[in-house]
KOLBA-516810 format. One record per residue (C-alpha): residue in three letters; chain; x, y, z. Coordinates in Angstrom, 2 decimals. Each point is the difference from the previous one (the first is absolute). Layout:
// residues N
> resn|chain|c1|c2|c3
> ALA|A|X|Y|Z
...
***
This chain:
// residues 323
> resn|chain|c1|c2|c3
> MET|A|22.14|-12.86|12.13
> ARG|A|-1.71|-2.94|-0.78
> LEU|A|-0.53|-1.02|-3.21
> ASP|A|-3.46|-0.06|-0.86
> LYS|A|0.06|3.65|1.58
> PHE|A|2.30|0.72|-2.74
> LEU|A|-1.97|-1.52|-2.83
> ALA|A|-3.04|1.53|1.38
> ASP|A|1.74|3.53|0.32
> MET|A|1.39|-0.21|-3.70
> GLY|A|-3.92|-0.14|-0.95
> VAL|A|0.08|-3.54|-1.53
> GLY|A|-2.77|-1.35|2.52
> SER|A|-1.59|-0.46|2.88
> ARG|A|1.65|-1.64|3.16
> SER|A|-2.29|-3.19|0.18
> ASP|A|0.36|-0.01|-3.72
> LEU|A|3.56|0.24|0.28
> LYS|A|0.15|-2.93|2.89
> LYS|A|-1.59|-2.54|-2.20
> ALA|A|2.44|1.06|-3.39
> ILE|A|3.09|-0.52|2.32
> ARG|A|-1.22|-3.21|1.46
> LYS|A|-0.08|-0.85|-3.67
> SER|A|3.30|0.57|-0.85
> LEU|A|-1.12|2.66|-2.07
> VAL|A|3.20|2.23|1.51
> THR|A|3.61|0.24|0.19
> VAL|A|2.71|1.59|2.29
> ASN|A|2.62|0.26|-1.99
> GLY|A|-0.07|-2.80|-1.65
> VAL|A|-1.41|-2.13|2.51
> VAL|A|-3.50|-1.22|0.37
> GLU|A|-1.54|1.51|3.26
> LYS|A|-3.29|-1.28|0.97
> ASP|A|-0.27|1.82|3.28
> PRO|A|-2.13|3.12|-0.27
> GLY|A|1.69|1.55|3.26
> ALA|A|3.74|-0.39|-0.84
> GLN|A|2.17|2.91|0.42
> VAL|A|1.16|2.15|-2.93
> SER|A|0.88|3.37|-0.90
> ALA|A|0.53|2.55|-2.89
> GLU|A|3.47|-1.96|-1.06
> ASP|A|-1.20|-3.47|-0.71
> ARG|A|-1.28|-0.98|-3.47
> ILE|A|-3.77|-0.75|0.36
> CYS|A|-1.42|-1.46|-2.70
> PHE|A|-4.10|-0.98|-0.55
> ASP|A|-1.10|-2.24|-2.24
> GLY|A|3.85|0.33|-2.06
> ALA|A|-0.74|3.91|-0.06
> GLU|A|2.61|2.16|2.31
> ILE|A|-1.57|1.74|2.34
> ARG|A|2.04|3.22|1.42
> TYR|A|-0.68|1.60|3.39
> ALA|A|-0.90|3.80|0.17
> GLU|A|-0.46|1.62|3.09
> GLN|A|-1.20|3.14|-1.25
> GLN|A|-1.50|0.59|-3.61
> TYR|A|-0.68|3.52|-1.51
> TYR|A|-2.12|0.71|-3.11
> MET|A|-1.02|3.18|-2.48
> LEU|A|-2.93|-0.73|-0.84
> HIS|A|-2.03|2.53|-2.91
> LYS|A|-3.43|-0.38|1.54
> PRO|A|-2.77|-0.44|-2.66
> ALA|A|-3.40|1.31|0.52
> GLY|A|-2.93|-2.59|1.46
> VAL|A|3.01|-1.45|1.91
> LEU|A|-0.71|-0.03|4.08
> SER|A|2.95|1.15|1.89
> ALA|A|-0.01|-2.69|2.06
> SER|A|1.85|-3.38|0.86
> GLU|A|-2.93|-1.68|-0.41
> ASP|A|-4.08|-0.34|-0.95
> ARG|A|-2.21|-2.57|-0.12
> ARG|A|-2.08|1.48|-2.89
> GLN|A|2.45|2.66|-1.69
> THR|A|3.20|0.04|-1.36
> THR|A|2.84|1.49|1.91
> VAL|A|3.33|1.49|-0.26
> VAL|A|2.31|-3.35|1.02
> ASP|A|-2.46|-2.42|-1.82
> LEU|A|1.75|1.92|-3.10
> ILE|A|3.38|-1.12|1.47
> ARG|A|-1.04|-3.15|1.01
> ASP|A|-1.84|-1.07|-3.00
> ALA|A|2.75|1.13|-1.93
> ALA|A|2.79|-2.01|1.92
> SER|A|-1.91|-2.98|-0.51
> THR|A|-0.52|0.41|-3.93
> ASP|A|4.01|0.69|0.23
> ALA|A|0.22|-3.24|1.81
> SER|A|-1.89|-1.93|-1.89
> ALA|A|1.60|0.92|-3.49
> ALA|A|3.17|-0.22|1.76
> ASN|A|-0.63|-3.77|0.69
> ALA|A|-1.81|-0.81|-3.27
> SER|A|2.77|1.36|-1.71
> ALA|A|2.65|-2.45|2.19
> ASP|A|-2.49|-3.13|-0.62
> ALA|A|0.45|0.72|-3.64
> SER|A|3.39|0.68|0.09
> ALA|A|0.59|-3.71|2.33
> ALA|A|-2.27|-1.50|-3.14
> ASN|A|2.25|1.24|-2.70
> ALA|A|3.30|-0.76|1.98
> SER|A|-1.25|-3.68|0.58
> ALA|A|-0.66|0.07|-3.54
> ALA|A|3.45|0.47|-1.17
> ASP|A|3.20|-1.34|0.24
> HIS|A|0.85|0.63|3.15
> HIS|A|3.64|-1.20|-0.29
> ALA|A|0.65|1.93|-3.03
> ALA|A|-1.51|3.28|1.89
> GLY|A|2.02|-0.83|3.17
> GLY|A|-3.33|-0.56|1.77
> HIS|A|0.07|-1.63|3.43
> ASP|A|-1.05|-3.52|0.45
> ASP|A|-2.63|1.06|2.26
> GLY|A|-1.68|2.60|-2.34
> SER|A|-0.99|1.72|3.09
> ILE|A|-0.02|4.17|-0.60
> VAL|A|-0.85|2.56|2.68
> ARG|A|-3.09|1.93|-0.22
> SER|A|0.76|3.32|1.44
> THR|A|-3.00|2.30|0.83
> GLU|A|1.05|1.88|2.89
> ASP|A|-0.19|3.68|-1.97
> ALA|A|-3.69|-0.90|0.16
> ARG|A|-0.54|-1.22|3.08
> VAL|A|-1.63|2.81|2.13
> ARG|A|-0.66|0.42|3.90
> LYS|A|-3.57|-1.18|1.11
> ASP|A|0.26|3.38|2.65
> LEU|A|0.14|2.57|-2.68
> PHE|A|-1.84|3.41|0.56
> PRO|A|-0.90|3.09|-1.95
> VAL|A|1.66|2.94|2.02
> GLY|A|-3.17|2.11|-0.18
> ARG|A|-2.95|0.15|-2.21
> LEU|A|-0.91|1.49|-3.17
> ASP|A|-3.47|0.44|-0.76
> LYS|A|-1.52|-2.55|-1.89
> ASP|A|-0.19|1.81|-3.30
> THR|A|3.19|1.68|0.34
> GLU|A|3.28|-1.26|-1.39
> GLY|A|3.64|0.48|0.51
> LEU|A|3.04|-0.37|2.32
> LEU|A|-1.11|-2.52|2.97
> ILE|A|2.69|-2.14|1.79
> ILE|A|-0.33|-3.70|0.65
> THR|A|2.11|-1.02|2.68
> ASN|A|-0.13|-2.21|3.64
> ASP|A|2.43|2.72|1.70
> GLY|A|-2.52|0.77|2.85
> PRO|A|2.18|2.59|1.92
> LEU|A|0.89|1.60|-3.36
> ALA|A|-3.13|0.41|-1.28
> HIS|A|-1.16|1.53|3.31
> GLN|A|2.82|2.48|-0.10
> LEU|A|-0.72|1.06|-3.75
> LEU|A|-3.39|0.76|1.14
> VAL|A|0.01|1.33|3.35
> PRO|A|-1.01|3.73|-0.34
> LYS|A|2.91|1.55|2.01
> HIS|A|2.88|-1.09|-3.20
> HIS|A|-2.71|2.16|-2.35
> ILE|A|1.12|-1.58|-3.01
> ASP|A|-0.98|1.25|-2.92
> LYS|A|-2.52|-1.94|-2.71
> THR|A|-0.66|1.86|-3.00
> TYR|A|-3.03|-0.75|-2.37
> TYR|A|-0.31|0.52|-3.80
> ALA|A|-4.09|1.18|-0.79
> ILE|A|-2.13|1.31|-1.87
> VAL|A|-2.71|2.07|1.13
> THR|A|-3.06|1.37|-1.21
> GLY|A|-0.06|3.98|-0.66
> THR|A|3.28|2.68|0.17
> ILE|A|1.89|-0.26|2.93
> THR|A|0.67|3.82|1.01
> GLU|A|2.96|1.30|2.64
> ASP|A|-2.93|0.09|2.37
> ASP|A|-0.12|-3.89|0.07
> GLN|A|3.70|-0.22|0.08
> ARG|A|-0.21|2.45|3.05
> ALA|A|-2.50|-2.01|1.95
> PHE|A|1.80|-3.23|-0.32
> THR|A|3.46|1.81|1.22
> ARG|A|-2.07|1.56|2.85
> GLY|A|-1.77|-3.36|1.25
> ILE|A|-3.51|-0.14|-1.34
> ARG|A|-2.70|-1.41|1.90
> TYR|A|-2.00|-2.65|-2.06
> ASP|A|-2.86|-0.81|2.81
> GLU|A|-1.49|0.73|2.97
> LYS|A|2.64|-1.74|1.71
> LEU|A|3.18|0.01|-1.80
> THR|A|2.78|2.59|-1.35
> ALA|A|2.47|-1.35|-2.05
> LEU|A|3.44|0.72|0.84
> PRO|A|1.75|2.36|-2.43
> ALA|A|0.33|-1.63|-3.52
> THR|A|1.44|1.41|-3.16
> LEU|A|-2.31|0.33|-3.33
> ARG|A|2.30|0.37|-3.38
> VAL|A|-1.65|0.37|-3.11
> LEU|A|1.31|-1.80|-2.85
> SER|A|-2.21|1.13|-2.61
> THR|A|-3.49|1.41|-0.15
> GLY|A|-2.73|1.07|-2.80
> LYS|A|0.10|-3.81|-1.74
> THR|A|-2.89|-2.21|-0.19
> VAL|A|-0.69|-3.31|0.86
> ALA|A|-0.06|-0.81|-3.35
> ASP|A|3.61|1.22|-0.25
> LEU|A|1.28|-2.15|2.43
> ARG|A|-1.65|-3.07|-1.29
> ARG|A|2.58|-1.51|-2.01
> ALA|A|2.94|0.40|2.96
> LEU|A|-2.06|-1.60|2.40
> GLY|A|-2.16|-2.27|-1.76
> PHE|A|-3.23|0.22|0.81
> THR|A|-3.11|1.89|-1.34
> ALA|A|-2.12|2.83|1.67
> THR|A|-2.95|-2.30|0.22
> SER|A|2.02|-3.29|1.57
> GLU|A|-1.14|-1.64|3.26
> ARG|A|3.09|1.00|1.34
> LEU|A|0.14|3.38|-0.32
> LEU|A|-3.98|0.37|1.91
> ARG|A|1.39|-2.28|2.56
> THR|A|3.00|1.82|1.21
> ARG|A|-1.80|2.99|0.81
> LEU|A|-0.84|0.71|3.97
> ALA|A|-3.46|-1.66|0.90
> GLY|A|-1.66|-0.07|3.64
> PRO|A|-1.72|1.81|1.97
> ALA|A|2.63|2.30|0.86
> PHE|A|-0.63|2.22|-2.86
> VAL|A|-3.54|0.75|-1.02
> GLY|A|-0.18|-0.73|-3.73
> ALA|A|3.03|-2.15|-0.20
> GLU|A|-1.99|-3.58|0.00
> GLU|A|-1.72|1.46|-3.73
> PRO|A|1.10|-1.00|-3.31
> ALA|A|3.53|1.98|-1.27
> ASP|A|-1.17|2.67|-2.86
> ILE|A|3.65|-0.66|-1.91
> THR|A|0.03|0.40|-3.74
> ASP|A|2.22|0.06|-2.40
> ASP|A|0.30|3.96|0.26
> THR|A|0.43|-0.10|3.90
> LEU|A|2.69|2.22|1.05
> VAL|A|2.92|-1.25|2.32
> SER|A|3.15|1.01|1.48
> GLU|A|2.87|-2.28|0.20
> VAL|A|1.75|0.28|3.65
> GLU|A|2.36|-1.63|2.42
> ILE|A|-1.17|-0.26|3.98
> THR|A|2.43|-0.87|2.66
> ILE|A|-1.04|-0.39|2.92
> GLN|A|1.13|-1.59|3.63
> GLU|A|-3.12|-1.66|1.49
> GLY|A|-1.57|-3.02|-1.33
> LYS|A|-3.47|0.62|1.12
> PHE|A|-3.18|-2.26|-1.66
> HIS|A|-0.92|1.94|-3.14
> GLN|A|1.90|2.54|0.49
> ILE|A|1.69|1.79|-2.95
> LYS|A|-3.73|-0.22|-1.89
> LYS|A|-1.57|1.84|3.79
> MET|A|2.73|2.67|-0.73
> VAL|A|-1.07|0.64|-3.58
> LYS|A|-3.79|-0.20|0.28
> ALA|A|0.34|2.31|2.98
> LEU|A|1.54|2.65|-2.16
> PRO|A|-2.56|2.53|-1.94
> GLY|A|-1.28|-0.82|-3.19
> GLY|A|-1.40|-3.26|0.47
> LYS|A|3.47|-1.78|-1.24
> GLU|A|0.62|-3.30|0.21
> ILE|A|2.99|-2.67|-0.35
> LEU|A|-0.78|-1.85|-3.27
> TYR|A|3.17|-2.25|-0.27
> LEU|A|2.37|-0.96|3.20
> ARG|A|3.90|-1.75|-0.21
> ARG|A|2.17|0.40|2.78
> ILE|A|3.46|0.75|-1.79
> THR|A|2.89|0.60|3.15
> MET|A|0.18|-0.98|3.41
> GLY|A|2.92|1.42|1.56
> ALA|A|2.68|0.18|-1.70
> LEU|A|-1.36|-3.32|-1.83
> ARG|A|-1.63|0.67|-3.59
> LEU|A|-1.84|-2.46|-1.54
> ASP|A|1.95|-1.49|-3.01
> PRO|A|-1.85|0.75|-3.29
> ALA|A|0.84|-2.93|-1.64
> LEU|A|-2.78|-2.29|2.34
> ALA|A|-3.43|0.08|-1.50
> PRO|A|-2.40|-0.30|2.35
> GLY|A|-0.24|-3.21|1.57
> GLU|A|3.69|-0.73|-0.38
> PHE|A|2.46|-0.03|2.72
> ARG|A|3.27|-0.77|1.09
> LYS|A|2.70|-0.10|2.90
> LEU|A|1.46|3.00|1.27
> SER|A|3.88|0.49|-0.76
> GLU|A|1.91|0.24|3.80
> ASP|A|0.60|3.57|-1.07
> GLU|A|-4.13|0.78|-0.21
> ILE|A|-0.36|-2.02|3.22
> LYS|A|2.89|2.30|1.18
> ILE|A|-2.09|3.20|-1.16
> LEU|A|-2.97|-1.54|2.17
> LYS|A|1.92|-0.21|2.97
> ASP|A|1.70|2.66|0.00
> ALA|A|-2.84|2.37|-0.43
> THR|A|-1.00|-1.21|3.64
> ASN|A|3.35|1.07|1.51
***
């Protein structure tokens, strides 16, 4: 592929900016300065940009613990997206790596490099390949802005399509806090397939009760928010689909809630919130976090906003789920 495309794919910069940088001798290929943006290179070549090695990754896979308040999108002019979280972190990591490398170089030049066995040219390789992310990443599916949890970020379009196509029946499980007490009738309604508006009936789903009879105050410390916080209010379903849903929530420390796990195979807009809202008793979702997608489970070591690369075994789990 072209040298400028190689670098652009790995998020180093735009094609136009990279062409200028290449002509200014900022890029080397296998240790030799290359000034032709159209020079043909491959993933086996050693490409360095401004001293930092850039390794090519045709496909990348990340597990993100999506935080509340972030859009499930690749880009947005006004709001932070899930891909922004990865790109911003990668940019910070790369800057830190370069700063550390510059400090090391300064220290090395100040020391007696002959006594230390240093090289006469004092050069170092600033390797930031682990921080580089592709420019074409996107989320596999979406979570509502106020929903947290497992989200796969990749540039593997065919796999994403296979994971989302309904015929593969990929289970997606969510942990939720719901107002009121979930009954056996509620669970049976989910199993049958609940009709949640005039046009749509959900496919059969699973509603499993983890606990009931607790209050918001009981769960406050574990979930890190208070009963009166904006986070509780904004998580509620709002809009014209349900009369009164846009009214302020009547939630206090003493509000009784249930902890549940909900497993669905669809992913329609606000689906779980609408399904719970359709249950008798005016029940509502107060908190929602996706914990599994197929056999892949959210890494408990990841705090909201944190991410990591998927292992080869985890990538295989996702691919096997579509076979």
